C-alpha positions as CSV (number, residue, x, y, z in Angstrom):
1,M,202.5,-32.7,-23.2
2,S,204.2,-34.8,-20.5
3,K,202.0,-35.9,-17.6
4,N,202.8,-37.0,-14.1
5,I,201.3,-40.5,-13.6
6,L,200.9,-42.2,-10.3
7,V,200.4,-45.9,-10.3
8,L,199.0,-47.4,-7.2
9,S,199.8,-51.1,-7.1
10,G,197.5,-52.9,-4.7
11,S,199.0,-56.4,-5.1
12,P,200.5,-58.1,-2.1
13,R,202.5,-60.3,-4.5
14,K,205.7,-58.6,-5.6
15,G,206.4,-59.3,-9.2
16,G,203.1,-61.0,-9.7
17,N,200.5,-60.5,-12.5
18,T,199.3,-57.1,-11.2
19,D,202.8,-55.8,-10.7
20,K,203.7,-56.9,-14.2
21,L,200.7,-55.2,-15.7
22,A,201.6,-52.0,-13.8
23,D,205.2,-52.2,-15.0
24,A,204.1,-52.7,-18.6
25,F,201.8,-49.7,-18.4
26,T,204.6,-47.7,-16.9
27,A,207.0,-48.7,-19.7
28,G,204.4,-47.6,-22.3
29,A,203.7,-44.3,-20.5
30,E,207.4,-43.5,-20.2
31,R,208.0,-44.3,-23.9
32,A,205.3,-41.7,-24.6
33,G,207.3,-39.2,-22.6
34,H,205.4,-39.2,-19.3
35,S,206.9,-39.3,-15.8
36,V,205.6,-42.3,-13.8
37,V,205.8,-43.1,-10.1
38,K,204.8,-46.5,-8.8
39,F,203.6,-46.7,-5.2
40,R,203.1,-50.2,-3.8
41,T,200.3,-49.9,-1.2
42,A,200.8,-53.4,0.0
43,D,204.2,-52.4,1.3
44,K,202.8,-49.6,3.3
45,N,200.8,-49.2,6.5
46,I,197.8,-47.2,5.5
47,K,194.8,-47.4,7.9
48,G,191.2,-47.1,6.8
49,C,189.4,-43.7,6.9
50,I,187.5,-43.2,10.1
51,D,185.5,-40.3,8.8
52,C,186.7,-38.0,11.6
53,K,186.6,-35.0,9.1
54,T,189.8,-33.5,10.5
55,C,191.6,-33.9,7.2
56,F,194.5,-31.4,6.8
57,S,193.9,-30.0,10.3
58,K,197.3,-31.3,11.5
59,G,199.5,-30.4,8.6
60,T,198.9,-33.7,6.7
61,A,196.1,-34.9,4.5
62,C,195.0,-37.4,7.1
63,S,195.0,-36.7,10.8
64,V,195.6,-40.4,11.5
65,P,199.4,-41.0,11.3
66,D,200.3,-43.7,8.8
67,D,202.0,-44.1,5.4
68,F,199.3,-42.1,3.6
69,A,201.5,-39.2,4.6
70,E,204.0,-40.5,1.9
71,L,201.2,-41.0,-0.7
72,A,199.4,-37.7,-0.3
73,P,202.2,-35.5,-1.9
74,L,202.4,-38.0,-4.8
75,L,198.6,-37.7,-5.3
76,E,199.0,-33.9,-5.3
77,Q,201.6,-34.0,-8.0
78,A,199.7,-36.5,-10.3
79,D,197.8,-35.6,-13.4
80,V,196.8,-39.3,-13.9
81,L,196.0,-41.9,-11.3
82,V,196.3,-45.6,-12.2
83,L,194.8,-48.3,-10.0
84,A,196.6,-51.5,-10.6
85,T,194.9,-54.2,-8.6
86,P,194.1,-57.9,-8.3
87,L,190.4,-58.7,-8.0
88,Y,189.5,-59.8,-4.4
89,W,185.9,-60.9,-3.8
90,Y,184.7,-58.8,-6.8
91,S,186.3,-55.6,-5.5
92,F,189.6,-53.9,-4.4
93,P,191.9,-55.8,-2.0
94,A,192.5,-54.6,1.6
95,Q,196.1,-53.5,0.5
96,L,194.7,-50.8,-1.8
97,K,191.2,-49.9,-0.4
98,P,192.5,-47.7,2.5
99,A,194.5,-45.6,0.1
100,I,191.4,-45.2,-2.1
101,D,189.2,-44.4,0.9
102,K,191.6,-41.7,2.0
103,L,191.2,-39.8,-1.3
104,Y,188.3,-38.5,0.7
105,S,190.6,-36.3,2.7
106,F,191.2,-34.0,-0.3
107,F,187.4,-33.7,-0.7
108,V,186.8,-32.9,2.9
109,G,189.8,-30.7,3.2
110,K,188.7,-28.7,0.1
111,R,192.0,-29.4,-1.6
112,P,191.1,-30.5,-5.1
113,L,193.7,-32.8,-6.7
114,K,194.9,-31.9,-10.2
115,I,194.2,-35.4,-11.3
116,K,192.0,-35.3,-14.4
117,E,192.3,-38.9,-15.7
118,C,192.4,-42.3,-14.3
119,V,193.0,-45.9,-15.5
120,L,192.1,-49.3,-14.0
121,L,194.3,-52.3,-14.5
122,V,192.8,-55.4,-12.9
123,S,193.8,-59.0,-12.9
124,G,192.0,-62.0,-11.4
125,G,191.7,-65.7,-11.3
126,D,188.1,-65.9,-12.5
127,K,187.8,-66.5,-16.3
128,E,184.4,-64.7,-16.6
129,E,184.8,-61.0,-17.2
130,R,181.3,-60.4,-15.7
131,K,182.9,-61.3,-12.3
132,F,184.9,-58.0,-12.7
133,E,181.7,-55.9,-12.9
134,G,181.8,-54.9,-9.2
135,I,185.3,-53.5,-9.2
136,V,184.8,-51.8,-12.6
137,K,181.6,-50.1,-11.4
138,S,183.3,-49.0,-8.1
139,Y,186.1,-47.5,-10.2
140,Q,183.6,-45.7,-12.5
141,L,181.7,-44.3,-9.6
142,I,185.0,-43.0,-8.0
143,A,186.0,-41.4,-11.2
144,E,182.5,-39.8,-11.6
145,F,182.5,-38.5,-8.1
146,L,185.9,-36.9,-8.4
147,G,185.3,-35.6,-11.9
148,W,188.0,-37.8,-13.5
149,Q,188.0,-39.0,-17.1
150,D,188.3,-42.8,-17.5
151,S,191.3,-43.2,-19.8
152,G,191.0,-46.9,-20.0
153,T,190.1,-50.1,-18.2
154,L,192.1,-53.3,-18.7
155,I,190.7,-56.6,-17.4
156,V,192.9,-59.6,-17.6
157,P,191.0,-62.7,-16.3
158,G,192.0,-66.2,-15.7
159,L,195.3,-65.5,-13.9
160,H,196.0,-67.8,-10.9
161,D,199.7,-68.3,-10.7
162,K,202.4,-65.6,-10.4
163,D,203.4,-65.6,-14.1
164,D,200.1,-66.4,-15.8
165,V,199.9,-62.9,-17.3
166,L,202.9,-63.9,-19.5
167,K,200.6,-66.4,-21.3
168,T,198.2,-63.6,-22.3
169,D,198.2,-60.4,-24.3
170,G,197.7,-58.5,-21.1
171,L,201.2,-57.0,-20.9
172,S,201.1,-55.7,-24.5
173,R,197.7,-54.3,-23.9
174,A,198.8,-52.6,-20.7
175,E,201.9,-51.2,-22.5
176,A,199.7,-49.9,-25.3
177,L,197.3,-48.3,-22.8
178,G,200.3,-46.5,-21.2
179,R,201.6,-45.3,-24.6
180,G,198.1,-44.0,-25.4
181,I,197.9,-41.5,-22.5
182,A,197.8,-38.2,-24.3
């Protein structure tokens, strides 16, 4: 069965390691017959959640006007959410975090998303996978809170320069993860 997959790319570096992982995942998912939309949060102006609890009260998911208004309908259509992100200080970068925080609007607004599965693609400069534990745990807790099934976590460490991912098996693993979405 074909699924609608939304890939949120949180990398500020276009065409960098994270974007390449997202594109490889997308290629695999499309080969498996799924529909994929990639949304680059770094190219958007999404402000952080201010916990005003006025979600959906003004006709949009978030009452604070910003580019989350473009993302919210894509979230509503998605069956699978993929977070493709670089590791920044053991967590999500500022370019992605506000979009994640504003998922809260669907909870407060009592408008459950049809998303049932999620995937984490994370790249980072550190070579030790244990340094990725913070972001992985955050991702797992988000999935647990929202009742989503983790359909895969891909960590590709040791990536400093823009094309370092090409020297690893990360792209083939990301493509296989995309193909494996059932």
